ZASE-582453 format. One line per field, with one value per residue (C-alpha): residue number from 1; residue in one letter; chain; x, y, z. Coordinates in Angstrom, 1 decimal. Last residue first. Example, Ala and Ser with C-alpha at 12.3 -4.5 7.8 and 13.67 -1.06 7.14 Angstrom:
BEGIN
num = (2_1)
residu = (S_A)
chaine = (A_A)
east = (13.7_12.3)
north = (-1.1_-4.5)
up = (7.1_7.8)
***
This chain:
BEGIN
num = (78_77_76_75_74_73_72_71_70_69_68_67_66_65_64_63_62_61_60_59_58_57_56_55_54_53_52_51_50_49_48_47_46_45_44_43_42_41_40_39_38_37_36_35_34_33_32_31_30_29_28_27_26_25_24_23_22_21_20_19_18_17_16_15_14_13_12_11_10_9_8_7_6_5_4_3_2_1)
residu = (A_A_K_P_R_A_P_M_L_E_P_I_G_G_A_K_L_V_K_G_F_E_D_R_E_A_P_V_F_E_R_A_D_F_L_V_K_G_R_G_N_G_Y_Q_A_I_R_G_E_A_R_W_R_R_I_T_S_A_P_R_A_T_Y_Y_A_I_T_E_D_D_V_L_A_P_G_R_S_M)
chaine = (A_A_A_A_A_A_A_A_A_A_A_A_A_A_A_A_A_A_A_A_A_A_A_A_A_A_A_A_A_A_A_A_A_A_A_A_A_A_A_A_A_A_A_A_A_A_A_A_A_A_A_A_A_A_A_A_A_A_A_A_A_A_A_A_A_A_A_A_A_A_A_A_A_A_A_A_A_A)
east = (-53.7_-49.8_-47.8_-47.0_-42.9_-41.1_-39.0_-35.0_-33.5_-33.3_-32.2_-29.1_-28.7_-30.0_-30.7_-33.4_-33.5_-29.6_-28.3_-26.0_-27.3_-29.1_-31.1_-29.8_-31.5_-28.9_-27.7_-29.2_-26.3_-24.9_-23.8_-21.2_-19.4_-17.3_-13.7_-11.5_-7.9_-7.9_-7.3_-7.0_-9.4_-10.5_-13.7_-16.8_-20.4_-23.3_-25.5_-23.4_-24.0_-20.4_-20.8_-24.0_-22.4_-19.2_-21.7_-23.2_-19.8_-19.4_-22.4_-25.1_-26.0_-25.9_-23.2_-21.3_-21.1_-20.0_-17.6_-16.2_-16.6_-14.2_-14.8_-15.0_-17.3_-17.6_-17.0_-18.8_-21.2_-21.9)
north = (3.9_2.8_1.6_-2.3_-2.5_-3.4_-6.7_-6.1_-7.3_-4.6_-2.3_-4.6_-7.1_-6.9_-9.9_-9.6_-10.0_-10.9_-11.2_-8.1_-8.2_-4.5_-6.1_-6.8_-5.2_-5.9_-3.5_-1.8_-1.9_0.1_2.7_0.0_0.9_-2.5_-3.4_-5.8_-6.1_-9.6_-11.4_-8.5_-6.1_-2.5_-1.1_-3.2_-2.1_-4.2_-6.7_-7.6_-11.0_-11.4_-9.0_-10.6_-13.8_-11.9_-10.8_-14.4_-15.7_-13.2_-15.1_-12.6_-10.8_-7.3_-5.0_-8.8_-9.4_-5.9_-6.1_-10.0_-8.4_-5.5_-1.7_1.0_4.0_6.0_9.2_12.2_14.9_18.4)
up = (26.5_27.2_24.6_24.4_24.0_21.2_21.5_21.4_18.1_16.4_19.4_20.0_23.0_26.4_28.7_31.2_35.4_35.5_38.9_39.5_43.3_43.1_40.5_36.5_33.1_30.6_28.4_24.8_22.8_19.9_22.7_23.7_20.3_19.3_19.3_17.4_18.0_20.1_16.3_13.9_12.9_14.1_14.7_14.3_13.5_14.5_12.3_9.6_10.4_11.0_14.2_15.5_15.5_17.2_19.8_20.2_20.5_23.6_25.2_26.3_29.0_27.5_29.3_30.6_26.8_25.9_27.7_26.7_22.9_23.6_24.8_22.5_23.6_20.2_19.7_21.4_20.0_21.9)
***
């Protein structure tokens, strides 16, 4: 069963990925991510297009997330 996009604002994605909101907006301007809606304060993003940050049990960021094309490839196990 296919679901529609999980739309959230840039501040929410910034927290989700542990990246600044300005970075999210730059990725949008560069065409790296899709936006839904337009106009100041009305642009939303699909949270499923992003890789979440890794956090410990206290919420401290262990590793920032981002978008798949920017994430380093993990070495494959032998």
